[in-house]
N, C-alpha and C positions, 0 to 999 in steps of 0.2 A: 536295367534288370534282365531287358530283350536283348540286348545286343550281348551281351555274357553269356546268354543260353544260346544264339544263334550264332556265335567264335567256339565253342566247343562243339555244336553239332555241324559244321562246317568242319572244322577241323581234323573231326573225327570220321567224317564223310572223305573227306582229303585224304586223310590215313591210308584207310581200308580201301579206297582206288587204287592208289599207288602201289602200296602192298600185294595187292591183285594185278597189277602190272608187271612187277616182278617174279610173281612166284606163278603166274598163270603160264599151263604147260602149251596151250595155243595160241597162237600168234592174234587170230580176231579179239581173242578175250583181252588180251596185252592192251592193245591199239586202240578199243573201246575203254576201257577203264581208264587208260592214259588221256582220253579227251575228256571221259567224266571227271576226273582230278583236278584237269584244267580247269574246267569251267565252274567245280566247287572254289575253285581258288580266286575266279572273278567273283564268287562271293563276300569273299573279304575287301573286297576294293569298292562295292556297293555300300558295304557297310561302312566304310569312313570316309562316303561321300565321293569318292573319285570315280563316280559313275562315266568320266571319258575311257580311264583306267581298266575299268571291268568292262566295259565293251572290248576295246583293244585287247585284253584278253582272252575273251571268248573268238574274237573275229582271227587275230592272228595267232596267238597258240593253239589254241582248237584246230583251224584252219590247217596248221602245219602240221600237225598231228595226223590230220585225217589225209595229206599228200604223205605223210609218213606212212599210214596205211596201205594207201594205193600201192607206194611202194614195195610195202611188205607182200603184199598180194599178188604184186606183177614176179616177186620172186620166189615165193614159195609155189609147191605144188597145191592148186587150188582145184585142182582136177580131181583129189582122190577125195573120198565122204569123209567129212567131219561128224565121229559118234558122238553122238550129247547125252549126258542122264539124267534126264528129268525125274528128281525125285518124285514129288509130288503137286497135285495141283494147288492145293493152302498156300505152297510157298511162293508160288507164280503170284498167284491171288494179293499175299498180303506185300509183296515188291512193289506190285504195280501200283496198289493204292498208296502204298509208302512216297511213293515218287512221284502220286500223283496228290500228295498232300504234301508234300516240298516244292512243289510247284507252284501250287495254291500260295502258302504261306511265301515267297519268294515274290508273287506278286502282291498280296496283301500287307505284306511288310513294309515295303518303302510308302506305300499311301499315305501307313499309317503315319511313318516318322515324318512325310511331310506335311501332314496336318499340325504337329505339333513342333517342327524346326521350318517353316517357310521361309523366314528370312535368312536363314542361311543360304539355303538356293540359288536366290538372287544378287550374293555376294560378288561372284565375279564371273568370266566367258574363258575359263579355262581352255573349254577346246579349241576355240579361234586362237587363242595362243601359241597352242603347241603347233596348230596347222601354220600358221604362217612361219614360226621357226622351222618345221617341216620340212617347207617348200622354199625357204629362202636360205639361210643357213647349212641345213642339212640336207640339199638336196642331190647334192653328187654321191656321197654315201647312200642313200636311198634307193639312187637310179642302179649303182654299180650291187647291191644287193638284190635289187630287182630284176639283174642280170645275171647275179651267180644263181640265182633260185631256176632260171628259165633255162639256164644250163647244164645243170643237177636234173630238173627233172627230164629233158629232153636224153641227156646221158642214161639214166634210169629206163626210160624209153626204151632206147636202142639194146642196152645190156638186157634187158627182158624179152628184146623178141628175138634174139641172138640164140637164150637160150632155151627162147621154146619152140624154136626153126631147130637146134638139136636136140631137144624133146623127142620133137616129133621124126627126126632121121632116125631115131633107135626104137622108136616103137614100127617102123615100117621094115627096120630089121630083122626083126622078130619075128 
């Protein structure tokens, strides 16, 4: 029963976050909701007992979204002010309380599940097997993807710095 409620709850949160990411007019909101959606997807892995994949989901994909966020902020004009309309303090307090309740539920629920299904956790050492496979069989693609990401990061920084120099020259001409 708990798993079904948690599944539908996290499914709804994921859909809401990705809908905000698609419909947001400001890039900062789109990137933040995209990262939140990726974190909510990791909840599915944790519910299925694939803790390693849940952590990888958070670290790798959410980290990639944050790198995208940095690139996006470099390419967009971040010097212009962002006009936000905050409706009411009650909605902010409600959303903060809801987020705090979600965090508490995410921390408490696995401990209750471990108490009920403690034997299932001792069954295998999946993280060790994945690590051995990653650093023996798949070491070349792993290193090449790292080089590709490093190249993309350097290229993004260079492109952003050229754009900033160009916009500064235009400001001086005015």
